[in-house]
Phi, psi and omega in degrees: 000108182266151183299322186267046176228157178292334177300317179291323179302314178295315179302311184292325177299316179294317180301312183291327179299327178268324185296316185299309178286337185273344188291345178267006176246173180282356185267000187291327179290328176294318178295322177297321178294316178299316178298316181294319179291327174295315178300312183289321181286353181299324179287310181201112182302336181295334179298335182296329178298316183294313184290327177291319179298316178300314180297316183296314183293315182291325175296315180296319179297320178296319178297314183293329180299325182284344183244007185250146176280346178230071184296339180301330179295320181287324174297317180297319178300316180297312182296314181297317180297311182296317180291326178296314180297316179297317180294318181295309185283327186261329189242358180301317179297320180296312181292321178297316180298319181287327176294318179297319179296318179297317178298322179295316180296321182274003179057040176268117185282063181226121182263125177257112183297140179284130181288140177259081187243130175275128180282117179296137180297133173073010184298326179296332183274310186285335175291320178293323180293316180291320182294321181296330179296310182294326177295316181291326175297317179299320181278001180061035178261354179215147179286136181294140180266118183272342180268117178296321180298315180294319180293318178297324177292324177297316181291324189253012184313115195295329179300323185247016189289317190263344182213018176084184004292155178280104185276150175267149181299322183292343178262323188263319183300318178302327178292332184270357178266357180229162177298122181292128178269123180247103180266168179300322179294327178295317181295313182293318178295319179297315179296319179298314177301316182297316182294320177297315179297319179297319178297316178302314186284305190278337181254298187291305183296312183293326178292313179296330181295331180301313181284314182298316181294323180298315182286315184291338179286339179208068187297333183293343182271002183236155180274181184300315183297318179295323180293320179297313180292329176293325178292318175300315181298320181292321179301315180284330178299310183291329176293310181295324180294307185289311181291329178295317179294322178295319178298319178296320178298314179295324179293316179299314180296321182296321177299331179272002180084017180244130182258123176256154185289155174293132184249338178224133182227074179047060186297332182279006171258008181297145182259353173202171185292325175298318177297321179301313183283348171277350182247334185261128179043060189302321183296324178282316180301317179290329177298311180293327177296314185283327188248355176234301186296308182294315176301332176287345181127344178056223178258008179266055181203181179295158191301314185295328177287326175298316177298319178299319180296321178297315182296312180299313182299314183288323178293316177297320177298319178299316180294328177299323184292333180187150182271072179201154180296332179299323179288324177295316178297319178301315178296321180294322179295318177295324178296313179295320178297319180292316180297317183294323185271349181303317180281325181298321182298338180275348184286152180297327181298313183290322181299324183278350180296143176300144182304318182298322180294320177296320180295322178296317180298313182296314181301317182287329175294317178299317177297318180300314181291000000 
C-alpha cells in the first residue's frame, strides 16, 4: 500500500475517522497498532508474524533488563535475534550465491541450493528501530516500555514503517504515552509536507527515471555525455524518490499529531563528505554513528583507529543498503573518500575554496560512487 494511491487514501480516511474520537481514550494506541498491522499486512499477511515476533522479543528483553543482575545477556539476545532475522531474510541469498561461486572456482563438487526466501518489506527499518530500543534501555538512555501494545505500535508505526525515518524510542515513545494533540498548524503542516513529498515522488523522481532508466538499461548504446547526464538524473531521482516518500510519511504522521524526525536536509549542498552524511538519510546515518562508529571508539582514539572506524562503519552501512557487492564497494568508496578528505579539509587551501566549489566536488563524488 503506497502513499500515492487511492487505496491508501481510503485506508487513511477510515483510520482517521476512528483515530480522532478514540485518541482521548486509552484505546488509541491499540487502534494505531491495528491500523499499522493492516497497512503492513496488505503486502503479505505472513510478514505480520515476523514483525510481531521481533516486537515481542525486544519488548520482553527490555523488561527483563530492568530486573536482571546481568542485563547484558538480554541486550545480546535482542541484538543477535534481530541481526539473525535481518541476515536470514535479506542476506541468505547473497551468501549462498558467493559460496557457490567460491566452490566453482575451487572445483569443489558441492551444490548449495539457492534459498527461496521472500524479503519482508521494511525489515531493514523496523529491526533497526526495535534494536536501538533495547540498546538504549541497556544504556539507561530511555525508559523501559511496559505496554506491549504501545511498544508494538512504536515498532510498526505505519507512516514510517517501510522506508523510515528510523525513529528512536526516546523521541517517539514519549509521544505515544500521552494523548496526541492535533492543532490546526499540525494539519496544515502535515498536508503541506505530504503534498511536497508527493510532488517530489510522483513528478520529479518519476520524470527523471524515464531518462535514467532508458540510459542505464543499455549504457553501451549511449555516448559519454548521455551517460553523464543519466548519472546526474539518477542522483536527483533517488533523492526526490527517497526524500519525497519521507516527506509524505512525516506529513501523514503530523496530521495524526505525531512528529517524526527530519531525514533529508538538502544533502547536495554539503561542503564535505561528513556534511553530506549529516544531511542524507539522517536517521540511518545517526544510527550507525551512535551504535557502530562510537562503540568502536569513534574519533576519540589514535588516528589510524579512527580511520578504521570510519571504514568499518561505512562498509557495514553499504551492506545494509543492499545484499550485493556493489553496495559493499559503494560503502568502501565513501569510506576511502571520507578518510582521504579528513586531512584535506583542515588545510588552508581547502578552507579558502569557495563554498560552491566544495559543493560541486562533493556532489560529483557522490554521483561517481
